[in-house]
C-alpha positions, 0 to 999 in steps of 0.5 A: 098628296105627293105630285105624280111626277115624283111618285111614279118613278119610285112606284115603278121601281117596284111595279117594273119588277112584278109588284101590283100597285094597289090604289083603292081600298077595294083593290087592297081588300081583294088582294088580301082576300087571296089565298097564299102569301102576299108581300105588301110594301108601303112605298114612300118618297123618303130617303130610307125607302130609296136607299134601303127599303125598295132595294132590300125588298127587290133583293129579297124577292130576287134571291129567296128560294121561297117567294110570296105568291103575290107582290103588292104595293101602295104609295103613302101620301099618294094612294091615300085610300089604299094605304088607309085600308092597308093600315087597318090590316096592320093594327095594332102597329102605328102608321109607318112608311116605308113599311113591309108586311107579309100576309098569309091567307089575309093574316099579318105574319111579319112586319117591318116598320120604318124604325126597323128600316132606317139605319139598316142596309138593303142586305139586312132588310133582304135577309130579314125578309128571306127568313120570313119567306122561308118560314111562311112561303111555300 
C-alpha cells in the first residue's frame, strides 16, 4: 500500500476537479448502479499517470461538449478494496493502472488500459475520451 503522503496530492489532482474518490467496494457498487455515464479513473503513482493519464482525463472533461454524468476515481495500491471491485467490472480485461473506464448504466462501454496510455500524449488520451463521450454521453 502506498503511503498517504504520496497518494493524496495525486488523488487531489482529480478530486479537486470534480471527481469523487471511491474508497470502498460499496461506494463502487453504488456509483456504478447510477443511471447515466460514469467516467472512472484508476489512478496510480506511476509516471505515465502523472504525465499523460490524469492530464488527458482532465483535458477531455474540460473540453468535451458531451460530458459524463459522474466523474469517479479510485487509487491503485491505496484504495485496495475499491480497485478490486472496479476490476471485477472490467473483466475480461486484466488489471491495469492507470486505466480509464467509461460505464453507461453500469455497463463498460469504453476502456483505456495502461499500455494505451504509455507513450501517448495527454492530448491523444483526451481525444480518445472525447470521442467516447460523443458516442455514449448525452
